[in-house]
N, C-alpha and C positions, 0 to 999 in steps of 0.2 A: 504493499499500499504506499509506504513511504517512498519507494522507488520511483513508482507510477506518478506520484505526486509531484516529485522532483522534477519529472521529465516534462512537466507542463511549463516549466520556466528555465530549462537547461537543455543545452545541446546533447543529443544523444551519444556523440562521441565523447564527450567530457564524462557524461555519466558513466559510460563503459570503463573508461580509463580510471576513474575514480574507485568504482566498485571493484574492479580487478586488482586492487591493492590488498584486497583481503587475504591473498596467500601469504603475503608479508606478515600480516597480524596472525594468522593461523601458525606459520612457523615460529614467530616471536612468542606467541602464547603457549604453543607445545614447550617450547624452550624453558618458558619461565614456570609453566604450572607442573609440566611432566618431567622436566630436566632433560628432554630430547634435544640435544644440541644438533642442529642441521648440519650435514655432511657438506663438504666443497662442492659435490656435484649438484646438491639441491639448491645451493646458493647461486651457482652459476646458472642452472636452468630456470630459477625463479627471475633472476635479473633478465635472462634472455626472452622469457615469455611477457613479462611486463614492458619490455621494450618493444616487443612485437604488437602487443595490444595498443601501446600508445601510438604507435606508427599506422597500425591498421585504421585506428579511430579517426585519423586524419587531422586536419585543422578545425580546431573547436571554436564554438561561438562565444559570446559574452556569458561569463559565469554570474549566475544569481546566488548571493552568499547562502540564504536559506536553502536552497535547493542542494547546492555543494555539502552542506552540513547534513541534510537529510541523507544524501547518497553515502557520505561517510559513516553515519549511523548504521545504515543499511550493512555495510561493509563490515563494520565491528560486529554486528549482531549476528551475521552470517559466519563470522570467524567463531564466535562463541558457540554458535550451533553445531559446527563441525567438531570442535573441541569436545562438547558434550555428548555427540554422537560416539565419538571415539572412546569416551569413558564408558558410556551406557551400553552400546552394542554388544562387547562380549559377554553381557550379562543376559541377553535375550536372543531368541533366534530371528532371523532376518524376516519372515513374514509377520511375526508379532510387533517388532520394532517398526515396521512400514505402516501397520495398522493403526498403531497408537498415534504416531505423526500424522498421518492422513486424518483420522478423526478429530484429532486436536486443530489441525488447520481448517477442516470444513466447519468445526464448531465456532472457531474463531471468526471466521468469515460471515457465518450465519448471524452471530451476534453483532458484528460490526454492521451488517446490512440493516439491522433493525434499530441501531443506535445513530447510525451516520446521518448527516444533513441530507436533505433532499437533493441537493445537487450531485451526490454521490450515491443514490440509491441503487439497489440493485435493478437490473433489467432482465428479464428472461426471454430466451428465444421465442419467436412467434410461429416458426415453421419447424417441420421435422428435420430438415437438413440442418438447421440451426442447433437442434437438440443432439443430433449426430455429431457435429463438430464438437459440441460440449464434452460429450461422452468421449470422443477420441482425445480431446484435449486433457481429460481427466486421467485417461489410461495411459496413452502413449506418451504425452508430454509431461506427466506428473508422477504418476504411481511407478512406472517402469524406470524412469530416470531416479527416481528416489531409492529405489530398491538397488539398482546397479550402484549408485554412490556409496550406500551403506555396506554393500558387498566390497567395494573398492577400499573403502576406508579399513575394513577389517582385515583386508589382505596387505595394503600398503601401508596404513598409518596417515594420519592427517596431513603431514607435510607434503608426501609426494602426491596424495589426492587432490591437495589444494593447487598444486603446480600443475597436474594434468588437468584440472577443471579450466585452465586458461585458455583451453583448445574451444571452449563454448563459443567465444565471440568469432573465433575463425569459421566454425561451422556455420554460425548465422550468416556470415558473409557469403559462404559457399551456397547456403540455401537461398539467399536473397538473389544471387546472380543466376542460379538454376530456375528457381520457381517464379521469382518476381521481376526478372529482367533488370536488375541493378547492375550498374557498370562495375567492372572489375579493373581498379585503377592499381597504378603502380605501387602506391603506398600500401593497399591492402595485400598486394602479392608479397611485398617485402616483409610486413608485419606477420602474414600467415606463416611465412618461411621461418622466422623467428620462433614462432609459437610451435609449429610442427616440428622443427629441429630439436627444440629443446625437450619436448615431449617424447619424441624418438630416442634422444639420449638416455633420458630417465628410464624409459621402457627397456631399453638395452641393458642399462646397468643394473635394473631389477632382474632381468632374465638371468644374467651373469651372475649375480649374488646368489639367485635361486639354484642355479646350477651348481655352484661351488658348494652350497649346502647339502644337496642330494648326494654329491660325491664324496662328502666327509664321513 
């Protein structure tokens, strides 16, 4: 809610750049709370991904102070969310964890729709295709990604999962080019290269470490 409120008065490129500072927050919080010091490869990949996101976002417009603060709050909240997930997930199975989070999110949104001002009241689809889109959004774009995120956090830890998540804006750019006919500019290509390269290096490092553990 805070993120979309901020987008009313801030350039989307700037919002993306600010929000994807959250991997830095995740790494620092993991270090502070759990004593998990980030490895050199994570730091390098983190810098590379953030550089790529900043380049891909392109030239940003004028910044609204309140909107910038809102996006920063969202980034910090999401970082804490990932930290809490890393702490709680080992204690519950994946379906239970996803169910609890989805129920909490749906309940919060329902309460918000009841108490929100009329200007942001809930609007329900009036057609069958609209409801189909809502269901697909709920399942394909919400439940499944949440489940895979939790599985990734369990396997990789919060720091690596946070770095890999920076692939999201790149995938958004690719989807925009393919499905919406958006232009594929040089900054977007360069930015995507930074992100994909960093994620690839991180994945290769993880595979190598796993192979070493297996052979020990």
